[in-house]
mmCIF file of the N, C-alpha and C atoms, coordinates in Angstrom:
data_MODEL
# 
_entry.id   MODEL 
# 
loop_
_atom_site.group_PDB 
_atom_site.id 
_atom_site.type_symbol 
_atom_site.label_atom_id 
_atom_site.label_alt_id 
_atom_site.label_comp_id 
_atom_site.label_asym_id 
_atom_site.label_entity_id 
_atom_site.label_seq_id 
_atom_site.pdbx_PDB_ins_code 
_atom_site.Cartn_x 
_atom_site.Cartn_y 
_atom_site.Cartn_z 
_atom_site.occupancy 
_atom_site.B_iso_or_equiv 
_atom_site.pdbx_formal_charge 
_atom_site.auth_seq_id 
_atom_site.auth_comp_id 
_atom_site.auth_asym_id 
_atom_site.auth_atom_id 
_atom_site.pdbx_PDB_model_num 
ATOM 1   N N  . MET A 1 1  ? -52.192 -49.230 13.883 1.00 0.00 ? 1  MET A N  1 
ATOM 2   C CA . MET A 1 1  ? -51.812 -49.236 12.493 1.00 0.00 ? 1  MET A CA 1 
ATOM 3   C C  . MET A 1 1  ? -52.895 -49.952 11.700 1.00 0.00 ? 1  MET A C  1 
ATOM 4   N N  . ALA A 1 2  ? -53.332 -49.351 10.649 1.00 0.00 ? 2  ALA A N  1 
ATOM 5   C CA . ALA A 1 2  ? -54.408 -49.919 9.851  1.00 0.00 ? 2  ALA A CA 1 
ATOM 6   C C  . ALA A 1 2  ? -53.912 -51.144 9.095  1.00 0.00 ? 2  ALA A C  1 
ATOM 7   N N  . LYS A 1 3  ? -54.745 -52.135 9.065  1.00 0.00 ? 3  LYS A N  1 
ATOM 8   C CA . LYS A 1 3  ? -54.397 -53.355 8.352  1.00 0.00 ? 3  LYS A CA 1 
ATOM 9   C C  . LYS A 1 3  ? -54.924 -53.254 6.934  1.00 0.00 ? 3  LYS A C  1 
ATOM 10  N N  . SER A 1 4  ? -54.137 -53.736 5.994  1.00 0.00 ? 4  SER A N  1 
ATOM 11  C CA . SER A 1 4  ? -54.614 -53.752 4.619  1.00 0.00 ? 4  SER A CA 1 
ATOM 12  C C  . SER A 1 4  ? -55.499 -54.977 4.425  1.00 0.00 ? 4  SER A C  1 
ATOM 13  N N  . LYS A 1 5  ? -56.257 -54.962 3.362  1.00 0.00 ? 5  LYS A N  1 
ATOM 14  C CA . LYS A 1 5  ? -57.160 -56.066 3.055  1.00 0.00 ? 5  LYS A CA 1 
ATOM 15  C C  . LYS A 1 5  ? -56.384 -57.376 2.943  1.00 0.00 ? 5  LYS A C  1 
ATOM 16  N N  . THR A 1 6  ? -55.186 -57.321 2.357  1.00 0.00 ? 6  THR A N  1 
ATOM 17  C CA . THR A 1 6  ? -54.408 -58.546 2.193  1.00 0.00 ? 6  THR A CA 1 
ATOM 18  C C  . THR A 1 6  ? -53.932 -59.096 3.527  1.00 0.00 ? 6  THR A C  1 
ATOM 19  N N  . ASP A 1 7  ? -53.732 -58.225 4.525  1.00 0.00 ? 7  ASP A N  1 
ATOM 20  C CA . ASP A 1 7  ? -53.286 -58.691 5.827  1.00 0.00 ? 7  ASP A CA 1 
ATOM 21  C C  . ASP A 1 7  ? -54.326 -59.575 6.506  1.00 0.00 ? 7  ASP A C  1 
ATOM 22  N N  . GLU A 1 8  ? -55.585 -59.428 6.139  1.00 0.00 ? 8  GLU A N  1 
ATOM 23  C CA . GLU A 1 8  ? -56.644 -60.243 6.731  1.00 0.00 ? 8  GLU A CA 1 
ATOM 24  C C  . GLU A 1 8  ? -56.582 -61.678 6.210  1.00 0.00 ? 8  GLU A C  1 
ATOM 25  N N  . THR A 1 9  ? -55.997 -61.874 5.040  1.00 0.00 ? 9  THR A N  1 
ATOM 26  C CA . THR A 1 9  ? -55.982 -63.204 4.440  1.00 0.00 ? 9  THR A CA 1 
ATOM 27  C C  . THR A 1 9  ? -54.573 -63.792 4.330  1.00 0.00 ? 9  THR A C  1 
ATOM 28  N N  . ILE A 1 10 ? -53.564 -62.980 4.542  1.00 0.00 ? 10 ILE A N  1 
ATOM 29  C CA . ILE A 1 10 ? -52.190 -63.467 4.412  1.00 0.00 ? 10 ILE A CA 1 
ATOM 30  C C  . ILE A 1 10 ? -51.851 -64.382 5.583  1.00 0.00 ? 10 ILE A C  1 
ATOM 31  N N  . GLY A 1 11 ? -51.170 -65.456 5.284  1.00 0.00 ? 11 GLY A N  1 
ATOM 32  C CA . GLY A 1 11 ? -50.782 -66.395 6.322  1.00 0.00 ? 11 GLY A CA 1 
ATOM 33  C C  . GLY A 1 11 ? -49.447 -66.019 6.942  1.00 0.00 ? 11 GLY A C  1 
ATOM 34  N N  . TYR A 1 12 ? -49.135 -66.650 8.055  1.00 0.00 ? 12 TYR A N  1 
ATOM 35  C CA . TYR A 1 12 ? -47.887 -66.386 8.767  1.00 0.00 ? 12 TYR A CA 1 
ATOM 36  C C  . TYR A 1 12 ? -46.689 -66.665 7.859  1.00 0.00 ? 12 TYR A C  1 
ATOM 37  N N  . ALA A 1 13 ? -46.706 -67.792 7.174  1.00 0.00 ? 13 ALA A N  1 
ATOM 38  C CA . ALA A 1 13 ? -45.582 -68.166 6.312  1.00 0.00 ? 13 ALA A CA 1 
ATOM 39  C C  . ALA A 1 13 ? -45.399 -67.156 5.180  1.00 0.00 ? 13 ALA A C  1 
ATOM 40  N N  . GLN A 1 14 ? -46.512 -66.690 4.616  1.00 0.00 ? 14 GLN A N  1 
ATOM 41  C CA . GLN A 1 14 ? -46.441 -65.696 3.551  1.00 0.00 ? 14 GLN A CA 1 
ATOM 42  C C  . GLN A 1 14 ? -45.875 -64.377 4.075  1.00 0.00 ? 14 GLN A C  1 
ATOM 43  N N  . ALA A 1 15 ? -46.287 -63.986 5.264  1.00 0.00 ? 15 ALA A N  1 
ATOM 44  C CA . ALA A 1 15 ? -45.788 -62.755 5.867  1.00 0.00 ? 15 ALA A CA 1 
ATOM 45  C C  . ALA A 1 15 ? -44.293 -62.865 6.113  1.00 0.00 ? 15 ALA A C  1 
ATOM 46  N N  . LEU A 1 16 ? -43.871 -64.011 6.589  1.00 0.00 ? 16 LEU A N  1 
ATOM 47  C CA . LEU A 1 16 ? -42.452 -64.243 6.857  1.00 0.00 ? 16 LEU A CA 1 
ATOM 48  C C  . LEU A 1 16 ? -41.644 -64.193 5.564  1.00 0.00 ? 16 LEU A C  1 
ATOM 49  N N  . GLU A 1 17 ? -42.170 -64.790 4.509  1.00 0.00 ? 17 GLU A N  1 
ATOM 50  C CA . GLU A 1 17 ? -41.493 -64.752 3.205  1.00 0.00 ? 17 GLU A CA 1 
ATOM 51  C C  . GLU A 1 17 ? -41.350 -63.316 2.712  1.00 0.00 ? 17 GLU A C  1 
ATOM 52  N N  . GLU A 1 18 ? -42.421 -62.537 2.850  1.00 0.00 ? 18 GLU A N  1 
ATOM 53  C CA . GLU A 1 18 ? -42.378 -61.146 2.415  1.00 0.00 ? 18 GLU A CA 1 
ATOM 54  C C  . GLU A 1 18 ? -41.369 -60.352 3.246  1.00 0.00 ? 18 GLU A C  1 
ATOM 55  N N  . LEU A 1 19 ? -41.338 -60.613 4.546  1.00 0.00 ? 19 LEU A N  1 
ATOM 56  C CA . LEU A 1 19 ? -40.354 -59.953 5.409  1.00 0.00 ? 19 LEU A CA 1 
ATOM 57  C C  . LEU A 1 19 ? -38.928 -60.291 4.979  1.00 0.00 ? 19 LEU A C  1 
ATOM 58  N N  . GLU A 1 20 ? -38.687 -61.545 4.665  1.00 0.00 ? 20 GLU A N  1 
ATOM 59  C CA . GLU A 1 20 ? -37.356 -61.962 4.228  1.00 0.00 ? 20 GLU A CA 1 
ATOM 60  C C  . GLU A 1 20 ? -36.969 -61.280 2.922  1.00 0.00 ? 20 GLU A C  1 
ATOM 61  N N  . ALA A 1 21 ? -37.931 -61.138 2.006  1.00 0.00 ? 21 ALA A N  1 
ATOM 62  C CA . ALA A 1 21 ? -37.662 -60.467 0.739  1.00 0.00 ? 21 ALA A CA 1 
ATOM 63  C C  . ALA A 1 21 ? -37.330 -58.985 0.964  1.00 0.00 ? 21 ALA A C  1 
ATOM 64  N N  . ILE A 1 22 ? -38.069 -58.348 1.866  1.00 0.00 ? 22 ILE A N  1 
ATOM 65  C CA . ILE A 1 22 ? -37.796 -56.946 2.191  1.00 0.00 ? 22 ILE A CA 1 
ATOM 66  C C  . ILE A 1 22 ? -36.412 -56.817 2.806  1.00 0.00 ? 22 ILE A C  1 
ATOM 67  N N  . LEU A 1 23 ? -36.082 -57.695 3.740  1.00 0.00 ? 23 LEU A N  1 
ATOM 68  C CA . LEU A 1 23 ? -34.783 -57.670 4.391  1.00 0.00 ? 23 LEU A CA 1 
ATOM 69  C C  . LEU A 1 23 ? -33.659 -57.843 3.381  1.00 0.00 ? 23 LEU A C  1 
ATOM 70  N N  . GLN A 1 24 ? -33.840 -58.772 2.481  1.00 0.00 ? 24 GLN A N  1 
ATOM 71  C CA . GLN A 1 24 ? -32.824 -59.016 1.458  1.00 0.00 ? 24 GLN A CA 1 
ATOM 72  C C  . GLN A 1 24 ? -32.613 -57.764 0.610  1.00 0.00 ? 24 GLN A C  1 
ATOM 73  N N  . GLU A 1 25 ? -33.704 -57.109 0.235  1.00 0.00 ? 25 GLU A N  1 
ATOM 74  C CA . GLU A 1 25 ? -33.590 -55.891 -0.571 1.00 0.00 ? 25 GLU A CA 1 
ATOM 75  C C  . GLU A 1 25 ? -32.926 -54.765 0.219  1.00 0.00 ? 25 GLU A C  1 
ATOM 76  N N  . LEU A 1 26 ? -33.254 -54.660 1.509  1.00 0.00 ? 26 LEU A N  1 
ATOM 77  C CA . LEU A 1 26 ? -32.666 -53.611 2.335  1.00 0.00 ? 26 LEU A CA 1 
ATOM 78  C C  . LEU A 1 26 ? -31.177 -53.848 2.592  1.00 0.00 ? 26 LEU A C  1 
ATOM 79  N N  . GLU A 1 27 ? -30.746 -55.098 2.560  1.00 0.00 ? 27 GLU A N  1 
ATOM 80  C CA . GLU A 1 27 ? -29.343 -55.419 2.782  1.00 0.00 ? 27 GLU A CA 1 
ATOM 81  C C  . GLU A 1 27 ? -28.467 -55.081 1.585  1.00 0.00 ? 27 GLU A C  1 
ATOM 82  N N  . GLU A 1 28 ? -29.079 -54.871 0.425  1.00 0.00 ? 28 GLU A N  1 
ATOM 83  C CA . GLU A 1 28 ? -28.306 -54.501 -0.756 1.00 0.00 ? 28 GLU A CA 1 
ATOM 84  C C  . GLU A 1 28 ? -27.759 -53.094 -0.567 1.00 0.00 ? 28 GLU A C  1 
ATOM 85  N N  . SER A 1 29 ? -26.595 -52.873 -1.096 1.00 0.00 ? 29 SER A N  1 
ATOM 86  C CA . SER A 1 29 ? -25.936 -51.582 -0.896 1.00 0.00 ? 29 SER A CA 1 
ATOM 87  C C  . SER A 1 29 ? -26.580 -50.453 -1.694 1.00 0.00 ? 29 SER A C  1 
ATOM 88  N N  . ASP A 1 30 ? -27.311 -50.776 -2.739 1.00 0.00 ? 30 ASP A N  1 
ATOM 89  C CA . ASP A 1 30 ? -27.910 -49.733 -3.577 1.00 0.00 ? 30 ASP A CA 1 
ATOM 90  C C  . ASP A 1 30 ? -29.425 -49.642 -3.382 1.00 0.00 ? 30 ASP A C  1 
ATOM 91  N N  . VAL A 1 31 ? -29.850 -49.537 -2.129 1.00 0.00 ? 31 VAL A N  1 
ATOM 92  C CA . VAL A 1 31 ? -31.272 -49.443 -1.804 1.00 0.00 ? 31 VAL A CA 1 
ATOM 93  C C  . VAL A 1 31 ? -31.807 -48.101 -2.288 1.00 0.00 ? 31 VAL A C  1 
ATOM 94  N N  . ASP A 1 32 ? -32.925 -48.130 -2.966 1.00 0.00 ? 32 ASP A N  1 
ATOM 95  C CA . ASP A 1 32 ? -33.587 -46.910 -3.420 1.00 0.00 ? 32 ASP A CA 1 
ATOM 96  C C  . ASP A 1 32 ? -34.175 -46.212 -2.202 1.00 0.00 ? 32 ASP A C  1 
ATOM 97  N N  . VAL A 1 33 ? -33.680 -45.017 -1.914 1.00 0.00 ? 33 VAL A N  1 
ATOM 98  C CA . VAL A 1 33 ? -34.107 -44.276 -0.728 1.00 0.00 ? 33 VAL A CA 1 
ATOM 99  C C  . VAL A 1 33 ? -35.611 -43.998 -0.758 1.00 0.00 ? 33 VAL A C  1 
ATOM 100 N N  . ASP A 1 34 ? -36.161 -43.807 -1.934 1.00 0.00 ? 34 ASP A N  1 
ATOM 101 C CA . ASP A 1 34 ? -37.595 -43.544 -2.047 1.00 0.00 ? 34 ASP A CA 1 
ATOM 102 C C  . ASP A 1 34 ? -38.422 -44.754 -1.615 1.00 0.00 ? 34 ASP A C  1 
ATOM 103 N N  . LYS A 1 35 ? -37.875 -45.935 -1.789 1.00 0.00 ? 35 LYS A N  1 
ATOM 104 C CA . LYS A 1 35 ? -38.584 -47.159 -1.399 1.00 0.00 ? 35 LYS A CA 1 
ATOM 105 C C  . LYS A 1 35 ? -38.330 -47.536 0.054  1.00 0.00 ? 35 LYS A C  1 
ATOM 106 N N  . LEU A 1 36 ? -37.292 -46.974 0.640  1.00 0.00 ? 36 LEU A N  1 
ATOM 107 C CA . LEU A 1 36 ? -36.872 -47.358 1.984  1.00 0.00 ? 36 LEU A CA 1 
ATOM 108 C C  . LEU A 1 36 ? -37.994 -47.198 3.008  1.00 0.00 ? 36 LEU A C  1 
ATOM 109 N N  . ALA A 1 37 ? -38.611 -46.031 3.059  1.00 0.00 ? 37 ALA A N  1 
ATOM 110 C CA . ALA A 1 37 ? -39.685 -45.787 4.036  1.00 0.00 ? 37 ALA A CA 1 
ATOM 111 C C  . ALA A 1 37 ? -40.858 -46.729 3.814  1.00 0.00 ? 37 ALA A C  1 
ATOM 112 N N  . THR A 1 38 ? -41.189 -46.973 2.572  1.00 0.00 ? 38 THR A N  1 
ATOM 113 C CA . THR A 1 38 ? -42.293 -47.883 2.253  1.00 0.00 ? 38 THR A CA 1 
ATOM 114 C C  . THR A 1 38 ? -41.976 -49.293 2.727  1.00 0.00 ? 38 THR A C  1 
ATOM 115 N N  . HIS A 1 39 ? -40.747 -49.734 2.473  1.00 0.00 ? 39 HIS A N  1 
ATOM 116 C CA . HIS A 1 39 ? -40.345 -51.079 2.903  1.00 0.00 ? 39 HIS A CA 1 
ATOM 117 C C  . HIS A 1 39 ? -40.350 -51.205 4.426  1.00 0.00 ? 39 HIS A C  1 
ATOM 118 N N  . VAL A 1 40 ? -39.838 -50.192 5.095  1.00 0.00 ? 40 VAL A N  1 
ATOM 119 C CA . VAL A 1 40 ? -39.793 -50.234 6.554  1.00 0.00 ? 40 VAL A CA 1 
ATOM 120 C C  . VAL A 1 40 ? -41.201 -50.240 7.134  1.00 0.00 ? 40 VAL A C  1 
ATOM 121 N N  . GLN A 1 41 ? -42.090 -49.449 6.562  1.00 0.00 ? 41 GLN A N  1 
ATOM 122 C CA . GLN A 1 41 ? -43.482 -49.419 7.036  1.00 0.00 ? 41 GLN A CA 1 
ATOM 123 C C  . GLN A 1 41 ? -44.151 -50.770 6.816  1.00 0.00 ? 41 GLN A C  1 
ATOM 124 N N  . ARG A 1 42 ? -43.965 -51.372 5.649  1.00 0.00 ? 42 ARG A N  1 
ATOM 125 C CA . ARG A 1 42 ? -44.562 -52.674 5.357  1.00 0.00 ? 42 ARG A CA 1 
ATOM 126 C C  . ARG A 1 42 ? -43.985 -53.748 6.275  1.00 0.00 ? 42 ARG A C  1 
ATOM 127 N N  . ALA A 1 43 ? -42.680 -53.695 6.504  1.00 0.00 ? 43 ALA A N  1 
ATOM 128 C CA . ALA A 1 43 ? -42.053 -54.658 7.405  1.00 0.00 ? 43 ALA A CA 1 
ATOM 129 C C  . ALA A 1 43 ? -42.649 -54.546 8.800  1.00 0.00 ? 43 ALA A C  1 
ATOM 130 N N  . SER A 1 44 ? -42.894 -53.330 9.241  1.00 0.00 ? 44 SER A N  1 
ATOM 131 C CA . SER A 1 44 ? -43.504 -53.106 10.554 1.00 0.00 ? 44 SER A CA 1 
ATOM 132 C C  . SER A 1 44 ? -44.895 -53.735 10.617 1.00 0.00 ? 44 SER A C  1 
ATOM 133 N N  . GLN A 1 45 ? -45.674 -53.578 9.566  1.00 0.00 ? 45 GLN A N  1 
ATOM 134 C CA . GLN A 1 45 ? -47.009 -54.174 9.506  1.00 0.00 ? 45 GLN A CA 1 
ATOM 135 C C  . GLN A 1 45 ? -46.924 -55.693 9.544  1.00 0.00 ? 45 GLN A C  1 
ATOM 136 N N  . LEU A 1 46 ? -45.986 -56.251 8.807  1.00 0.00 ? 46 LEU A N  1 
ATOM 137 C CA . LEU A 1 46 ? -45.843 -57.703 8.758  1.00 0.00 ? 46 LEU A CA 1 
ATOM 138 C C  . LEU A 1 46 ? -45.374 -58.262 10.100 1.00 0.00 ? 46 LEU A C  1 
ATOM 139 N N  . ILE A 1 47 ? -44.475 -57.558 10.762 1.00 0.00 ? 47 ILE A N  1 
ATOM 140 C CA . ILE A 1 47 ? -44.012 -57.995 12.085 1.00 0.00 ? 47 ILE A CA 1 
ATOM 141 C C  . ILE A 1 47 ? -45.174 -57.984 13.066 1.00 0.00 ? 47 ILE A C  1 
ATOM 142 N N  . GLU A 1 48 ? -45.988 -56.936 13.010 1.00 0.00 ? 48 GLU A N  1 
ATOM 143 C CA . GLU A 1 48 ? -47.165 -56.853 13.892 1.00 0.00 ? 48 GLU A CA 1 
ATOM 144 C C  . GLU A 1 48 ? -48.120 -58.012 13.612 1.00 0.00 ? 48 GLU A C  1 
ATOM 145 N N  . LEU A 1 49 ? -48.334 -58.304 12.341 1.00 0.00 ? 49 LEU A N  1 
ATOM 146 C CA . LEU A 1 49 ? -49.218 -59.407 11.952 1.00 0.00 ? 49 LEU A CA 1 
ATOM 147 C C  . LEU A 1 49 ? -48.669 -60.739 12.477 1.00 0.00 ? 49 LEU A C  1 
ATOM 148 N N  . CYS A 1 50 ? -47.369 -60.964 12.330 1.00 0.00 ? 50 CYS A N  1 
ATOM 149 C CA . CYS A 1 50 ? -46.755 -62.216 12.805 1.00 0.00 ? 50 CYS A CA 1 
ATOM 150 C C  . CYS A 1 50 ? -46.880 -62.341 14.319 1.00 0.00 ? 50 CYS A C  1 
ATOM 151 N N  . ARG A 1 51 ? -46.623 -61.260 15.027 1.00 0.00 ? 51 ARG A N  1 
ATOM 152 C CA . ARG A 1 51 ? -46.753 -61.288 16.490 1.00 0.00 ? 51 ARG A CA 1 
ATOM 153 C C  . ARG A 1 51 ? -48.191 -61.607 16.907 1.00 0.00 ? 51 ARG A C  1 
ATOM 154 N N  . GLU A 1 52 ? -49.131 -61.024 16.201 1.00 0.00 ? 52 GLU A N  1 
ATOM 155 C CA . GLU A 1 52 ? -50.546 -61.269 16.497 1.00 0.00 ? 52 GLU A CA 1 
ATOM 156 C C  . GLU A 1 52 ? -50.896 -62.736 16.264 1.00 0.00 ? 52 GLU A C  1 
ATOM 157 N N  . ARG A 1 53 ? -50.432 -63.282 15.141 1.00 0.00 ? 53 ARG A N  1 
ATOM 158 C CA . ARG A 1 53 ? -50.714 -64.688 14.827 1.00 0.00 ? 53 ARG A CA 1 
ATOM 159 C C  . ARG A 1 53 ? -50.070 -65.614 15.853 1.00 0.00 ? 53 ARG A C  1 
ATOM 160 N N  . ILE A 1 54 ? -48.838 -65.308 16.249 1.00 0.00 ? 54 ILE A N  1 
ATOM 161 C CA . ILE A 1 54 ? -48.148 -66.124 17.254 1.00 0.00 ? 54 ILE A CA 1 
ATOM 162 C C  . ILE A 1 54 ? -48.892 -66.048 18.584 1.00 0.00 ? 54 ILE A C  1 
ATOM 163 N N  . GLY A 1 55 ? -49.348 -64.860 18.956 1.00 0.00 ? 55 GLY A N  1 
ATOM 164 C CA . GLY A 1 55 ? -50.092 -64.683 20.205 1.00 0.00 ? 55 GLY A CA 1 
ATOM 165 C C  . GLY A 1 55 ? -51.377 -65.490 20.215 1.00 0.00 ? 55 GLY A C  1 
ATOM 166 N N  . LYS A 1 56 ? -52.103 -65.467 19.093 1.00 0.00 ? 56 LYS A N  1 
ATOM 167 C CA . LYS A 1 56 ? -53.347 -66.238 18.995 1.00 0.00 ? 56 LYS A CA 1 
ATOM 168 C C  . LYS A 1 56 ? -53.070 -67.735 19.077 1.00 0.00 ? 56 LYS A C  1 
ATOM 169 N N  . ALA A 1 57 ? -52.020 -68.165 18.386 1.00 0.00 ? 57 ALA A N  1 
ATOM 170 C CA . ALA A 1 57 ? -51.668 -69.589 18.425 1.00 0.00 ? 57 ALA A CA 1 
ATOM 171 C C  . ALA A 1 57 ? -51.282 -70.007 19.839 1.00 0.00 ? 57 ALA A C  1 
ATOM 172 N N  . LYS A 1 58 ? -50.541 -69.147 20.529 1.00 0.00 ? 58 LYS A N  1 
ATOM 173 C CA . LYS A 1 58 ? -50.131 -69.449 21.901 1.00 0.00 ? 58 LYS A CA 1 
ATOM 174 C C  . LYS A 1 58 ? -51.349 -69.616 22.803 1.00 0.00 ? 58 LYS A C  1 
ATOM 175 N N  . LEU A 1 59 ? -52.327 -68.713 22.665 1.00 0.00 ? 59 LEU A N  1 
ATOM 176 C CA . LEU A 1 59 ? -53.546 -68.811 23.476 1.00 0.00 ? 59 LEU A CA 1 
ATOM 177 C C  . LEU A 1 59 ? -54.303 -70.100 23.182 1.00 0.00 ? 59 LEU A C  1 
ATOM 178 N N  . GLN A 1 60 ? -54.393 -70.459 21.900 1.00 0.00 ? 60 GLN A N  1 
ATOM 179 C CA . GLN A 1 60 ? -55.083 -71.696 21.530 1.00 0.00 ? 60 GLN A CA 1 
ATOM 180 C C  . GLN A 1 60 ? -54.371 -72.916 22.114 1.00 0.00 ? 60 GLN A C  1 
ATOM 181 N N  . ILE A 1 61 ? -53.060 -72.917 22.055 1.00 0.00 ? 61 ILE A N  1 
ATOM 182 C CA . ILE A 1 61 ? -52.286 -74.038 22.593 1.00 0.00 ? 61 ILE A CA 1 
ATOM 183 C C  . ILE A 1 61 ? -52.473 -74.129 24.104 1.00 0.00 ? 61 ILE A C  1 
ATOM 184 N N  . GLU A 1 62 ? -52.447 -72.979 24.770 1.00 0.00 ? 62 GLU A N  1 
ATOM 185 C CA . GLU A 1 62 ? -52.633 -72.972 26.222 1.00 0.00 ? 62 GLU A CA 1 
ATOM 186 C C  . GLU A 1 62 ? -54.005 -73.510 26.594 1.00 0.00 ? 62 GLU A C  1 
ATOM 187 N N  . GLU A 1 63 ? -55.022 -73.200 25.824 1.00 0.00 ? 63 GLU A N  1 
ATOM 188 C CA . GLU A 1 63 ? -56.384 -73.700 26.089 1.00 0.00 ? 63 GLU A CA 1 
ATOM 189 C C  . GLU A 1 63 ? -56.432 -75.222 25.908 1.00 0.00 ? 63 GLU A C  1 
ATOM 190 N N  . VAL A 1 64 ? -55.772 -75.719 24.871 1.00 0.00 ? 64 VAL A N  1 
ATOM 191 C CA . VAL A 1 64 ? -55.749 -77.170 24.641 1.00 0.00 ? 64 VAL A CA 1 
ATOM 192 C C  . VAL A 1 64 ? -55.030 -77.874 25.784 1.00 0.00 ? 64 VAL A C  1 
ATOM 193 N N  . VAL A 1 65 ? -53.884 -77.344 26.174 1.00 0.00 ? 65 VAL A N  1 
ATOM 194 C CA . VAL A 1 65 ? -53.111 -77.950 27.264 1.00 0.00 ? 65 VAL A CA 1 
ATOM 195 C C  . VAL A 1 65 ? -53.899 -77.891 28.557 1.00 0.00 ? 65 VAL A C  1 
ATOM 196 N N  . LYS A 1 66 ? -54.563 -76.788 28.796 1.00 0.00 ? 66 LYS A N  1 
ATOM 197 C CA . LYS A 1 66 ? -55.385 -76.628 30.001 1.00 0.00 ? 66 LYS A CA 1 
ATOM 198 C C  . LYS A 1 66 ? -56.509 -77.674 29.996 1.00 0.00 ? 66 LYS A C  1 
ATOM 199 N N  . GLY A 1 67 ? -57.114 -77.893 28.849 1.00 0.00 ? 67 GLY A N  1 
ATOM 200 C CA . GLY A 1 67 ? -58.176 -78.893 28.729 1.00 0.00 ? 67 GLY A CA 1 
ATOM 201 C C  . GLY A 1 67 ? -57.656 -80.297 28.973 1.00 0.00 ? 67 GLY A C  1 
ATOM 202 N N  . LEU A 1 68 ? -56.460 -80.571 28.477 1.00 0.00 ? 68 LEU A N  1 
ATOM 203 C CA . LEU A 1 68 ? -55.879 -81.892 28.697 1.00 0.00 ? 68 LEU A CA 1 
ATOM 204 C C  . LEU A 1 68 ? -55.531 -82.121 30.159 1.00 0.00 ? 68 LEU A C  1 
ATOM 205 N N  . ALA A 1 69 ? -55.082 -81.085 30.817 1.00 0.00 ? 69 ALA A N  1 
ATOM 206 C CA . ALA A 1 69 ? -54.721 -81.201 32.240 1.00 0.00 ? 69 ALA A CA 1 
ATOM 207 C C  . ALA A 1 69 ? -55.938 -81.471 33.109 1.00 0.00 ? 69 ALA A C  1 
ATOM 208 N N  . GLN A 1 70 ? -57.103 -80.996 32.682 1.00 0.00 ? 70 GLN A N  1 
ATOM 209 C CA . GLN A 1 70 ? -58.324 -81.165 33.464 1.00 0.00 ? 70 GLN A CA 1 
ATOM 210 C C  . GLN A 1 70 ? -58.917 -82.548 33.302 1.00 0.00 ? 70 GLN A C  1 
ATOM 211 N N  . GLU A 1 71 ? -58.523 -83.231 32.250 1.00 0.00 ? 71 GLU A N  1 
ATOM 212 C CA . GLU A 1 71 ? -59.096 -84.572 31.989 1.00 0.00 ? 71 GLU A CA 1 
ATOM 213 C C  . GLU A 1 71 ? -58.543 -85.626 32.888 1.00 0.00 ? 71 GLU A C  1 
# 
């Protein structure tokens, strides 16, 4: 999935906030069907971005812990 320019600079917290806003809008009973696909696609991109950021953070933490164990 192609990343947008903003995805390169958006932080995890910002992505999470945007996801929450999308979820809140989707939970409303009068969701605009024309916007539904766009929201779902954007949510998918944001979830992928969050998973990627979490994965990178996990690797960094594991490297730090590994370094501490060797000392």
